[in-house]
Wavefront OBJ file of the C-alpha trace (Angstrom):
o trace
v 89.445 -36.292 38.795
v 92.371 -34.068 38.699
v 95.298 -34.268 40.623
v 96.245 -30.686 41.704
v 98.884 -28.667 40.644
v 99.812 -28.276 44.153
v 99.210 -29.108 47.624
v 96.774 -26.103 49.556
v 98.005 -26.079 52.708
v 95.006 -26.502 54.665
v 95.611 -24.727 57.994
v 96.972 -21.320 55.873
v 93.739 -21.513 53.997
v 91.254 -21.090 57.127
v 93.723 -18.579 58.607
v 92.899 -16.172 55.341
v 89.322 -17.651 56.249
v 89.618 -15.461 59.001
v 87.754 -17.524 61.337
v 89.541 -17.131 64.625
v 87.714 -15.529 66.982
v 83.964 -15.867 65.580
v 82.293 -17.655 68.409
v 79.325 -19.586 65.723
v 79.981 -20.670 62.048
v 76.849 -21.961 60.548
v 78.098 -24.394 57.642
v 75.107 -25.017 54.340
v 74.917 -27.321 51.771
v 77.096 -30.048 53.630
v 77.315 -33.530 51.108
v 79.843 -36.302 50.792
v 81.109 -34.686 48.412
v 82.805 -30.856 50.325
v 86.603 -31.528 51.763
v 86.954 -33.092 54.300
v 90.657 -32.082 55.745
v 89.216 -28.270 55.522
v 86.193 -28.635 56.717
v 88.233 -31.046 59.590
v 90.369 -27.309 60.016
v 87.543 -24.886 60.487
v 85.602 -26.995 63.252
v 89.499 -27.202 64.604
v 90.010 -23.470 64.882
v 86.285 -22.942 65.679
v 84.812 -25.593 67.039
v 81.267 -27.094 65.909
v 79.314 -26.117 63.281
v 75.248 -24.966 63.597
v 73.809 -26.695 61.108
v 71.465 -24.548 58.182
v 68.233 -25.651 61.382
v 69.930 -23.875 63.650
v 68.126 -20.438 65.089
v 71.805 -18.833 66.425
v 73.482 -15.878 65.270
v 75.990 -16.584 63.775
v 79.772 -14.253 62.689
v 80.351 -16.692 59.076
v 78.539 -19.695 57.323
v 80.371 -21.642 54.926
v 78.196 -22.804 51.952
v 79.590 -25.634 49.780
v 77.873 -25.315 46.854
v 77.358 -26.517 43.252
v 75.810 -26.102 40.267
v 73.473 -28.691 41.209
v 72.099 -27.139 44.670
v 69.438 -25.102 42.908
v 68.979 -21.024 42.761
v 72.347 -19.117 44.186
v 71.106 -16.379 45.222
v 68.276 -18.164 47.104
v 70.950 -19.887 48.635
v 72.570 -17.154 49.282
v 69.360 -15.515 50.728
v 68.632 -18.080 53.220
v 73.279 -18.004 54.042
v 72.635 -14.793 54.492
v 70.185 -14.449 57.387
v 71.537 -16.011 60.443
v 74.667 -13.652 60.312
v 75.441 -11.106 62.203
v 76.069 -8.020 62.008
v 79.544 -6.689 60.322
v 79.384 -11.555 59.185
v 80.205 -12.910 56.963
v 79.580 -15.656 53.868
v 82.289 -18.061 52.570
v 80.723 -19.138 49.292
v 82.300 -23.370 48.384
v 81.685 -23.582 45.096
v 84.278 -26.614 42.826
v 86.991 -25.391 40.872
v 86.600 -24.276 36.969
v 86.399 -28.415 35.074
v 85.017 -29.846 38.368
v 81.703 -31.000 38.805
v 79.200 -28.699 40.039
v 81.658 -25.376 39.092
v 79.236 -22.542 39.243
v 81.250 -19.849 36.311
v 81.999 -16.798 38.605
v 80.154 -14.358 36.788
v 76.308 -15.990 38.027
v 78.787 -15.394 42.012
v 78.947 -11.825 41.729
v 75.447 -12.037 39.601
v 73.590 -13.872 42.313
v 76.065 -11.695 45.290
v 74.330 -8.952 44.127
v 70.440 -9.480 43.984
v 70.906 -11.173 48.015
v 72.373 -8.155 49.086
v 76.326 -9.219 49.049
v 79.383 -8.143 48.227
v 82.133 -10.391 47.465
v 85.326 -9.272 48.591
v 87.720 -11.845 47.981
v 88.325 -15.432 46.984
v 90.980 -17.787 47.485
v 91.203 -21.395 46.638
v 90.706 -23.342 49.292
v 91.762 -26.462 48.775
v 92.567 -28.495 45.077
v 89.352 -29.260 44.588
v 87.008 -26.195 45.702
v 87.128 -22.742 45.590
v 85.929 -19.903 48.277
v 84.561 -16.284 48.412
v 84.063 -14.630 50.463
v 80.448 -12.420 50.267
v 79.356 -9.145 52.523
v 75.972 -8.015 53.245
v 76.387 -5.172 50.527
v 75.613 -1.100 52.141
v 74.064 0.830 50.430
l 1 2 3 4 5 6 7 8 9 10 11 12 13 14 15 16 17 18 19 20 21 22 23 24 25 26 27 28 29 30 31 32 33 34 35 36 37 38 39 40 41 42 43 44 45 46 47 48 49 50 51 52 53 54 55 56 57 58 59 60 61 62 63 64 65 66 67 68 69 70 71 72 73 74 75 76 77 78 79 80 81 82 83 84 85 86 87 88 89 90 91 92 93 94 95 96 97 98 99 100 101 102 103 104 105 106 107 108 109 110 111 112 113 114 115 116 117 118 119 120 121 122 123 124 125 126 127 128 129 130 131 132 133 134 135 136 137 138
């Protein structure tokens, strides 16, 4: 694994994710490779993360996704389903050069097919990039 060239300030990332004040956040795609420091910081900011089996309507979804996880359009549709009005999906994918990386063009195309629009991307941790997505308005 490559060492990061500069550490990511996790508390700053959580703030930039805009999760303050969001009452419920769902997590999809959790596995042993997720960034534990980032995940812990998110939990500290929002409280418990709901798992993907929850029936609750949520203000945000954290979707950890790797190339081998299956069809990205289907995964994004699954993440979109529990969103409240004005909810957001944060798609977390491995950075370029990391196992499971998904090309940005594939992310954009899949988002569009799932009725989502990517609004910004940020470095979430040394190994993960986060893409903010909202439901595309017609």
